[in-house]
N, C-alpha and C positions, 0 to 999 in steps of 0.2 A: 504494500500500500504506500502511496506517495504521501509525503508530508507537505503541508501547505506552507511554503516559505514566503508567500506574498506579504504577510504582515512584517516579517523580518526584512525582506527586501525594501519595503516602504520605510522602515525605521533606518536602514542603512542610507537611503537617499536623504532622509531628513537630517541625519547626523552629518553626512557629507556637505549638504547645503549649509548647515550651521557652521561647520568649519570654514567654508568659503566666506561666509559673512564675517566670522570672527577674525580671520586672517586679513580680510579687506580692511578691518578696523586698525590693523597694525600698519600705520601709514608712514611712509618716508617722504622726504622732500616737501611738497606743497601741503598747505593746510586744506583739509577737505571735511565737510560735514559728515561724511559717511562714517568716520571714526566714532561719532557719537550715537550712532543708530541703536546700539544695544543698551544705552543708559536710560534707566528709569528714575524718575524724580518723585519724592514724597510731596504730594500736592492735595490739600484738602482731605487728608486722611486716607488717600489711596495712592498707589504707585502707578505713575503714568509715564509713557515714553516721553523723552525730552522734547521731541518734535510736536507733541500735543499740548505743551505748555509754553512754548516759545518759538520765535523765528530764529533760524540759524543761518548766518551769512558769512561768506569769506570776506574778511576785512582787507587783508593783504596776503602775500605769499606764505607767511608763517603765523597768521592770526585769524581766529574765528570770532565773530561777534554773536553772542546769544542775547536776544532781546525778549525777556519774559513778557507774557501778556499781562501778568500780575507781578509787580515788582516784589511782592512779599515772598515769592518762591525763589528769588535770586540766590539766597544763601543755600537753599536746598539743592539748587542746580550746581552751585560751586562744590558743595559737599559730595554730591553724586559723582561728579567728574573726578574729583580727587580720589574717592573710594574705588573707582573703576580701575585705578592703577594703570593708566595708559601712557604714563611718562610725560604728561603734559602739564604745563604751568597754568594756573587759573587765577584770575583776579577779577574783582567786581568794581564797578563804578556806578554813577547815577543812571547810566543808560542800560545797564545790564551786566553781563558777564563776558569777559574776554578770555579766550583760550589761546595760549601761546605754544607753538610747536618749536622745540629746541633745535639748535643747529645739529646736523648729523656729524657728531664727532665719533672717534673710534669707540669711545665708551658708550655713546648713545646707540651705535650700531650693535654692540654687544648686548645692550639692554633690550633693544627691539628683538634681537634674535632669541634672547631668553624668553621674552614674552610670547613670541610665536611658538616656541617649543613647548611652553606651558599650555598654550591653547590646544596644540595638537595632542599632548598627553591627556588633557581633560576629555577630548573627543574620543581618544582610544579607550579611556576608562568607561565612558558611556557605551561604546560599542561592546566592550567586554560584558557589561551588565546585560545588554540585550542578548548577547550570545549565550550567557548563562541561563537566561530565562527560556530561550528556545531549547537548549540542551535539557533543562529540567522537564519541559513539556514533552520532549521526545522520550525521555526516560519514563515518564508517567504513562504515556501511550503504550510503551512496551510492557510495562508492569500490568496494565489493564488488558493486555492481550490484543490491542488494536493493531499493533505492528510486531513483526518478528524481531529477534535479536539481530539478525543479519541486516534487516531494514534499519534498525536503530543505528548501527555503525555506518551504514551507507549514508544515512541522513546526517550523521555527525561529520562525515567527510565532506559532504556537500555544503554543510553549514560552514565548516572551516575554510573551504575554498572561497566562500563569499566574504568571510572575515578577512582572509589574506588579501583578496582583491581590494577591499575597502582600505585596509592598512597600507597597501601599495599606493593607492590614490592619495592617502594622507601624506605619505612620504614625498610624493611628487609635488603636492601642494606646498609642503614645507620647503622643498628644494627651490621651487619658484620664488617663494618669499625670501629665502636666504639670498638668492641671486639678486632680487630687487633691493634688499637691504644693503648688500655689498656694493651696490651702485653699478 
């Protein structure tokens, strides 16, 4: 009997897309609002995406200007960006919040590379959890007599091939980001 890997395949696609979004947030060179896409701000008792509480604009090559619609959330915006650990400097003034992108020094390149590697490792951990869930499900189906022991190991091999392919795509994405960071 064939095991239904469709939900697992869907999870792998979601995880891969999440990695792409997170790595796009590790920016080099020019200031870009994309880096702030994953940031949520505490506003009126709920967490909201930054782009739903403020306008984000490129002020110059290394600066973003965040103009909150309600200035009372400016401190929360500043705090959320700082906590996100993106390696950016943040300052507020009467018009809102300014985000400064540091010069790409050798130390900054190392820091960006470390951040990118951490993001990839987080994604790998998420994939391992999904793999473990599928493996547990396969084992339960074998115990319940829905699949044979041979099927169990065939499904395990098929699952591992999918995991290996996903990990290879993660490595390729990291290699591209390393090349971008290196300049």
